[in-house]
C-alpha positions as CSV (number, residue, x, y, z in Angstrom):
1,M,-34.0,9.3,9.3
2,P,-33.7,12.6,7.5
3,I,-35.5,15.7,8.8
4,D,-38.0,15.7,5.9
5,G,-39.2,12.2,6.7
6,N,-37.9,10.4,3.6
7,A,-35.9,7.2,4.3
8,I,-32.5,7.0,2.8
9,P,-32.3,4.0,0.4
10,Y,-29.3,1.8,0.6
11,V,-28.0,-1.3,-1.1
12,G,-26.8,-4.2,1.0
13,I,-24.1,-6.3,-0.6
14,Y,-21.9,-9.1,0.6
15,T,-18.6,-10.1,-1.1
16,L,-17.1,-13.6,-0.7
17,D,-13.4,-14.0,-1.8
18,L,-12.5,-17.6,-2.2
19,F,-9.0,-19.1,-2.5
20,C,-8.4,-22.8,-3.1
21,D,-6.8,-24.5,-0.1
22,Q,-5.1,-27.1,-2.2
23,L,-1.4,-26.6,-3.0
24,H,-1.2,-25.9,-6.7
25,E,0.0,-23.2,-9.0
26,P,-1.3,-20.8,-10.2
27,R,-3.3,-20.0,-7.1
28,V,-7.0,-20.2,-7.9
29,E,-9.2,-17.4,-6.5
30,M,-12.6,-16.1,-7.3
31,T,-15.0,-13.5,-5.9
32,F,-18.8,-14.0,-5.5
33,T,-21.3,-11.3,-4.6
34,G,-24.8,-11.4,-3.1
35,Q,-27.1,-9.9,-0.5
36,T,-26.2,-12.4,2.2
37,F,-23.4,-14.9,3.0
38,S,-25.7,-17.9,2.2
39,G,-26.5,-16.3,-1.2
40,C,-22.8,-16.0,-2.0
41,C,-22.2,-19.6,-0.9
42,A,-25.1,-20.8,-3.1
43,N,-23.5,-19.0,-6.1
44,A,-20.1,-20.5,-5.3
45,R,-21.6,-24.0,-5.0
46,K,-23.3,-23.5,-8.4
47,A,-19.9,-22.6,-9.9
48,G,-18.5,-25.9,-8.4
49,W,-16.7,-24.6,-5.3
50,R,-16.8,-26.6,-2.1
51,I,-16.9,-24.5,1.0
52,H,-16.0,-26.1,4.4
53,R,-17.6,-23.9,7.1
54,A,-16.0,-25.9,10.0
55,T,-12.5,-25.4,8.8
56,K,-13.2,-22.1,7.0
57,T,-11.5,-23.3,3.8
58,A,-12.6,-23.7,0.2
59,T,-11.8,-26.0,-2.7
60,C,-11.9,-25.0,-6.4
61,P,-14.0,-26.9,-8.9
62,S,-11.0,-28.7,-10.5
63,C,-9.7,-29.9,-7.1
64,T,-13.2,-30.9,-6.0
65,R,-13.4,-33.2,-9.0
66,R,-9.9,-34.6,-8.4
67,L,-10.6,-35.3,-4.8
68,R,-14.0,-36.9,-5.6
69,N,-12.3,-39.2,-8.1
70,V,-9.6,-40.1,-5.6
71,A,-12.2,-41.0,-3.0
72,R,-14.2,-43.0,-5.5
73,N,-11.1,-45.0,-6.6
74,F,-10.2,-45.7,-3.0
75,A,-13.6,-47.0,-2.3
76,Q,-13.6,-49.2,-5.4
77,D,-10.1,-50.6,-4.5
78,R,-11.3,-51.4,-1.0
79,E,-14.3,-53.2,-2.4
80,M,-12.2,-55.2,-4.8
81,R,-9.9,-56.3,-1.9
82,R,-12.9,-57.5,0.0
83,T,-14.2,-59.7,-2.8
84,V,-10.8,-61.2,-3.5
85,R,-10.4,-62.6,0.0
């Protein structure tokens, strides 16, 4: 604290740089800012990014859509194989 008793104002900011972990060119990267890590993650999720905290990786919006479609198609194919038997 300064000698005259006035507190020094400061601004807290957090920057989150995300790079897509899928192998594609050009490399997708984006920066999000906020006051906390969870605030930055919320902004990234609103933009369509998927953040994997356990593996510390991220997936861009286009790859997220592609992977979701692949999983959906796999589940539909598996269901079709069950009904055919």
